[in-house]
Every structure is written in structure tokens, then in C-alpha cells.
N, C-alpha and C positions, 0 to 999 in steps of 0.2 A: 358781447363776446364776438359776434359775427363781424362787427365793424373792425374790431382789433385784428382778427385773423385776416380780413380782406386788406387791411392796411399793410400788414406784414407781407402778404403775398404780392401786393402792389410794389412794395419796396424792392423785393427780390427780383420781380420781373423787369422793373425799370433799371436795376443795377446790372443785371446779367443779360447782355444782348443776345446770347446764344439761345435764350428761350423764345426769342421773338423772330418774326419773319424779317428778311432783309429789308423789305419795305415796311418800315415801322408805322407808316400811316394807315396800314391796312388792319392793324390789330389794336384794339383798345385794351389797355392793361387792366382797367377796372372790370371790364367784361370777363377777361381771363380770370381775374381774382374771384368773381362771382361764380364762375363755372367750377373752379377748383374747390371753392368752399362747399358748393352744393354736392360735388362729388364726394368730399370728405364726410359731410354730415349725413349723407344717405347710405353710408356703408354699414348699415345694420338693419335689423328687422323693422319694417315700417308698415303701419296700417292707419291710414288717414281717417277712416270711418270710426275706428275704435280709439283713435288718439294715441296709438302705440308708435313711439319713435318721433312724435311731434313735440317740438320744444315747448310749446305753450301748454300742453296737456300732460306730457310725460316728463317728470322731473329727472328720471334716470338719464335722459339724453345729455344733461349738463354734467353728469358725474364723470370725473376724469381722475387720473393719477397725478397728484402733485408731487413735485420733487421737494423733499425736506432737506434742510441744511444738515450736514454731518455734525455730530457731537464733537466739541472741542476736547483737547486733552484735559483741561481743568474740570470740565463737566464729567468726563469719564472717571477722573480721579475721585470726585465727590460721590458719584454713583457707586463706585466700588467700595469706598470707605464708609459710606453712610446709609447704604441700602442693602439690607441683608439678602434680599431676593436676588438683586443684581449680582452681588458677590458670589452667591451660590451658583448662579447660572454660569459664571465665569470659571469658578474653581472646580465644580464637580466633575465635568468631563476631563479636565486636565489631571485631576487626582485619579480618576478611574483608569485613564490611559497608562498611568505609571504604577498604580497601586500594587498589582500582582507581579510586576517585574517581568523578566525574561530569562531564558536559558541560552547560554552560548556553549555549544557542544561540538566536538570533532565528529565528522560524519562517519569516519571509519570505525571508531570505537564507541561513539555516543557518550564519551566521558566529557565532563566539564573541564574547562581550562583552569588549572590550579592557580590561585592568586588573583584571578580577574575580579572577583567580588571585592577583594580588599582594595584593589585599584579604583573600582567604582566608588567605594565609600570614601576613599581619600580625596577624590575629586568632587564628592557630593553629586554624582551624576544624576541620580533620581530626583533629588531636590531641585537641581538646576534645570533639568528638562521639564519638570512639572511647572516651575516658575516661567520658563520660556513659553510653554504652551498657553498658560494663563495670560501672560502678557500679549501673546498673539491674538487671543480671543478678545481681550479687552481693548487693545490699542490698534489692532489690525495686523501687526507684524512684530517680531522680536528677533534679535540677533544675539547669539551666544558666542563670545570670543574664546577661542582655544589658545591660551597662553602657553605656547610650546617653545622649548629651547632647541632650535635647529640650526643656529648659527646665521640665520637670515633676519632681515628687518621685517617688522610686521606688515609693511606695504608690499613685500615681495611674496611670491608663491611659497607655500609650505614645502620645505625640503624633504628629501627621502629619508635622510638620517636624522632621527629625533633622539635627543639625549633624554629629555624628560618633559612632562606636561605639568606645569606648576599649578594651574587652576583654571576654572571656567568662570566667566563673568557674563551675566545676562543684562541686555539693554533693551528698552522698549523702542518702538518705532519713532517716537518723538525725540530720542537721543541720537538718532542715526540719520545720515544723509547719503544718498548714492552719489559718489563723487565721479565715478567713471564707469562706463559700460563697455562690454565687448562690441566692437564695431566691425570686425572682420566677418563677412558673411560665411566664410569657410569654417569659422570656429564653431564647434558644437554649442557653445554658450552664447552665440550671437544674440545681442539684445539684452542679455542678462547683466546684472551688476558685476563689475570686476573689482572696484575699490569702494569700500565704505568709509565714510568719515564719521567718527563716533565722538560725541561730547559727553563727558561724565557730569552728571548733575551734582555729584559730591564735590569734585574739585574744579569743575569748569574746564579742565584740560581736554584737548582734542587730539585724537590720533587717527591715522589712516591705516586701514587693515585690508589685506587682500582677502577675497571671498573664500579662498581655500582654507583660511584660518577661522572661519565662522560657521556656525550652524544656524540656519534661518527657518523660522516657522511663520506661516501666514494664517490670519484669521479667516474671514469670509473671502473666498477667491472670487475674482471679478474679471470681466473681459479686459483685453489689452488696452482699449480706449480709456476705461475707468482707471486702470493702473497708472497710465501716463498722467492722468489728471491728479492722481494721488501720490505723485513722486515715486512711482514704482512699487509702492507698498500695498498690502492687503487692507481690508476694511474691518472695522470693529463689529463684533457680534452684537454689541449694544445698538449700533445704528439700525440694524435689521429688526430687532425686536423691541425697540424703545416704545412704540405705540402700545404694545401689549403690556409692558411693564407699567407704563403710565396709567393705562386703563385699570389694571388690577390694584395698584396703590391708591389711585384716586377713588375707586369704589370703596376701599377700606376707610379712607378719610371721610367720605360721605356717611358711611355707616357709623363712624365714630361721632359725627355731629348729631346723627339721629339718636344714638344712645345717650348722648349728653342731654338731649331734650326729651328723654324718655318719659319723665314725670314732669307735668306742668301743674302749678298751683293756679286755680281759677277763683278769683274773688268777685262776688257780685255786690255792688253797693247801690242801695235803693235811690239815693239822691245824687248819683254820680253826675248826671247832666247838669244839675243846678250848681254843683261845686265847680264844674268845668266852666260854666257860664260866668261864674263869679270869680274866675281866675284863681281858684283855690288849689292849684296843682301841688303846692308844697304841703297843704293839709292832707291831700290824698296820699302823697308819697310818705308822709310821716305816719299815716294810719297803717299803710301796708308794712312799713318797717316795724311798727309795734306788734302787728299780728305775727310776722315772721319771727321776731325776737321772743314773743310769748310761746310760739310753737317750739323754738329751740330750747327754752328754759323749762317749760312745763310739759313738753312732749304732747301738747294739745293746742288746738286752734281756738282762740277766744274771739268771738265776733259779737257785734251789737245788733240791735233791732234793724230790720230791713237789709241786713247783710247775710250773705251765704258764702260757703267755701266748698270747693270741689277739687279733687285731684284727678287729673286726666292723664292717661298713658298713651303713648304713640304705638300704633299697631306695627309690629316688626315681623309679622309672619311672612315667610317667603324670602327674607333677606339672606338666609343661609344658602338657599338654592340659587339665588342670584349671584352670590359670591362664588359659588362652585363653578358657575359658567365662566367667570373670569379666570378661575384657576385652570379650567380645561383649555381655555384660549391660550393662556401663557404656557401650559404644558405642551400644547400642540406646536406653538411657535418655537420653543426651545428644544423639543425632542427629548426632554428629561422627564422620567416618570414622576407623577405627583407624590409618590412615596418618598422619593429623594428630594424633590423640590420643596415640598411643604411639610414633610414628616408626618403625613397623614395616611391612614389606611384607605384603600379604594372603597368607594361606595357601591352598594348593590349586593344582592343575595349571592353568596358563594364567590364573591369577588376577592381575588388575592393580589391582583396586579402583576402576577408572575409573567404573563405574556408581554406586558409593557416593559418589564425589566429585561426580559430576554431580548426583545427587539432593541432596547437601548444598548445592551451589551454587544449585540451584533454590530450596531453602529460604531461603537468604540473599537471593536476588533477591526472593522473596515478602516477606521482612521489609523490604527496602529500599522496595518499593512501598507496603506497608501502614503501616510505622512510621517510616521514615527520610525518605521523600520530602517529607512535610509539613513537618517541622522544617527541612530543607535549603531548601525553597522559601521558608518564612517568613524565615529568616535571610538568604537571598539578597535577598529583597525589601527588607529593612531596610537592607542594605548599599547597594543601588541607590538607595534613598530618601535616603541620607545625603549631605549637601552635600560632605563630604570623600571621598565614594566615587568609584568609577571613572566614573560617569555624571553627577557633580556634582549629585546629587539628582533627576535626571530619570529616572524609572523607565520604561525602554522597554516597549512593549506587546508581547504575543504572544511571550514568551520561554518556553522549556521546559527542563526538567531531565531528562537521560537518564543513567542509571548505566552506566558502562562494564562490559562483560561480564567475569565472573570467570574463566570457562573460556576458555583461549586455546590454539590449536594450537602445537606446537613447530615448529622449522624443517623437519623432515622431513615432518610431517603437512601443513604449509602448502604445501610444494613439491608433494606428491602431489595436493592439492586443486587447486592452480593448473594442474597438468598435465591433470587431468580437464576443467577448465573450458576450457583452450586447445584440447583435442581436440574438445570439443563445439562451440566457436566455429568451428573449422576445418570441421566438418561443415556448420554453418549457412551459412558463406560459400561452400563448394563447391557446395551445393545451391541457392544464390541465395536463401536464406531471409533472410539479413542481408547488408548491404554491409560491407566492411572498416571503413569509417568509423563505421558504426553500432556495430560491436563495440568499437572504440576508445572511442567515446562512452560505451558502457555500462560498460566495465571501468575506464577511466582518467580519466574526466572529474571535475573538482573541483566544488565546490558551485555555481560559476557556470556550469558546463557546458563549461569549457575543458579540452581534453585536453593534459596536460603532455607535452612532447616536446622532445628535444634540438634546438636551433636548426639545427645542421648537418644533422641527419637530416631535419628539416622541409624545408630547402632542397633536399635531394636528392630528396625525395618530390615536391615541387612541380615540379622540373625533369623528373623522369620522367613526371609527368602531362602536362606541356606537350609533351614529345616524343611521347607517345602520341597526343595530340590532333593534332599535326602529321602524323604518319603516317596517322592515320585520314582527315585532310583531303586529303592527297596521294593516298591510295588512291581517295577519292571522285572527285577531279578526273580521275584517269587513266581511270576507268570512264566518265566523261562524255565 
């Protein structure tokens, strides 16, 4: 390794004259390489007496991070289609990011926009966004083309006046090529793709689409240098966690082999050495075949004199704990709780996995805010601008998108929470901190401030209040 590094440094120093003195005869490039190598290899803790940091006695000195080749599209296809764990790693976060949906409300009234859900369903917005996120996680990036009727060509920027949106179509990164980027430094999108060239795997046709007509999702985000090497696209989640998936699946395969050999039949033949010396291997093989056949037919082992039979089992104690460690490793690499990843309950006394699930949902919520809200906002805006849309092309002002919470209390937990709130409200009313009507307003009022109440109950309440006022009035008159 040392010679290889020194040779590489020698080549660089000889090639680049800027690294050398003007008088080249005063510097020996091999000496420079030796010094550089020593400087690199000594940049860690070193104790010659104890052998720490010494290559001949400390094997960790030679440990380095090797660059693995990226997984090809065909390998990613097979992983997703033929490995259930890989498919779950790709699909679960994409599913959870879309599962509970979102609310689009007007800020002034907090009312939902009528007809928007119907437009979402017509375009299969949730299904397409979920597919786009899954493609981005699997292949590195995905492009969702918005087929809008705006009187312009697909290669031109999307117009302000949109008649209708016909459909959404999702493409993975290997069906897309960046054809043109923004090259004007004054443009806010400088360096970003301007035109995408998309090839359909179904028809083989190619079309050029302007970036304003697409929604793009990326998988693993990478530095600009890596993006350039990857044609401007993100990286697959599988590339990052492939060693952990391989370790987990390989461990299960080894366990399968151990289980296959769990029971071993051991035959002892007294004259085995003589038979082998006499080249009687066929006789030995035929004898074992007859014994196994008799065992199958008679459910018993028939042996002769000088022979013995024993069944030995492989010790498999501890294998379950070993496999658990591979599960923990894969769970840590993916950030997905073991409950979701393997469908198993958490191990340990009083373990529920609730904290893991809450942390996972927090991560999904962060993804929604950082990566999903923008595309949903943009697509919603285009739907509202469409003449065939729910607002007939009139985009209402001051509307907001709020994702519905992923974590929800079950019936028992909700009842316990409601009981605690009711007890607190009772204390507030008893100590005259709040009036009963104020509590009702705070707990049960709708977006317009109206408290929903059964009409009969409302009439009874109003009657009771009127009777109370009459009694108070009568009491005042009698005192006068």
C-alpha cells in the first residue's frame, strides 16, 4: 500500500511543476513522496511502545473506507420486486407521508375549499405523489409530469391561463435526462434543470418538458460534486443501506442452512476401515441406503452387529439474539421502527416501541414540511388556476396547507384525555375562573364560533335560564 501511495504522489509531483522548486535539481520527488506519506500515515494516535498506530502490529491502521459501485437500475428493480424487506423500506415512508393527507383551508374563515378533494381524486394526486416519493427513494429521483392544457407546448414554460389538467404521470430517474440547465447567473434557478427529456418505457417515445410542468422528488441528497457525477439526480436509498440489507438477509440464509442440518444421522460401522481399504464404497453406500429405507418404512432403524446409530442435533441457542442484532442494525440504518419493518413487537419488559414510532413520525412530519409541502402547494395552485377546477380558475387568496397528524390516540387514550380536560374545566368553573359558556365555546365551537348543541337541549337550557332570571327578579321585588 505504501509503495502504491508513494507512486501516486510521485506521479503528481512530476506532472505538476507548481509543486516543485524552480530549480528542479534541488528537490527529489521520491523524498517528497516519502515525507507526504509519513505525514498522512501519522495523522492519528500513535504509540510505538504499545504498538498502537503501527501498521505491523495494529490492523486498524489499514482500515479505510472503500467506495462501492452504485447499484444499477436492473439490480434496484430486482431488489424491489423480489425482496420484501427492501420493498418495505422503500414503500413505508412514502406511504406514511401521504397516508393521512392534508387540509387546504382559507385563512380568513378556516373553511375548506369546496370541490378540491374531488379534483384531487380525479387526478389521483395521493396515489401519484406516493408513487413519486417511492420512485425517488428507490432510483434516486422521480419526475411527475403535469399534463396541463394551457395552449403552450410541453417544452415551453407553463402559462398563466390553464384550461384543465388532464392527468399526472410519474417517471423514474432512469427514464429522464436533463437536456438543458439554466446558465444565466442572474436567474434564481441558475444551475438547475430547465428542460427534461423523458423517454417512456411503454412506448419508447421521447418528449421534452419544461421544468415548470414537472414535480421532482429526490432520494438521498448529495453534494453538488456528486450530483454532477450522477447527471444531476439524487441517489438511491438502497445504495446507502445495501450493506445492512445484505447482512440481514445473509444472516437469515445462514440460519436456514443451519436449520436444514439441524438433525444429523450418525452411523458407526465396525469394519468401515476394511471396507474402504477393499474399495467397497458401493457396498457401504448401499448399506446406508437400506438403513434409511427401513427407517422410512418401519419408522425404526435396523442395524447389524458391530454397527450403531445416533441422531445428533445442532445447537441453535443464541441464534434468535444474533438475528435481533441484525434487525437493530437495519432499523438504525433505515430509521424505520422494527414494529413497522418486521411486524414484531419490541423486546424487553414494558417495551411498547411508542417512542420509536413517535420519533419516526416526527421524521416523516419534517419530510412533509421540507420536501412535500412545496410540491403539494404548487399542484394545488395549478388546480385552482384551472378553469375546469373547483374555483373556475379563480385562485382564492390566503389559503394554507396543513398536513394531518400521523400519531392519533386510540379510543381509550382519547377518553382518558377528555376526562382530564373535563376535570380541569370543572375546577375552572367552580373557582369562577371561566363561565360554563366560555368552556363550551373553547371546547366545542366550530370555525365560525358556533357551539354545536342538540336543539331540544338548547331549549331546555334557555328555559332554565329564563326561570332563574324570574326567580332572581321575584326575590329582588320581595326584598324591596
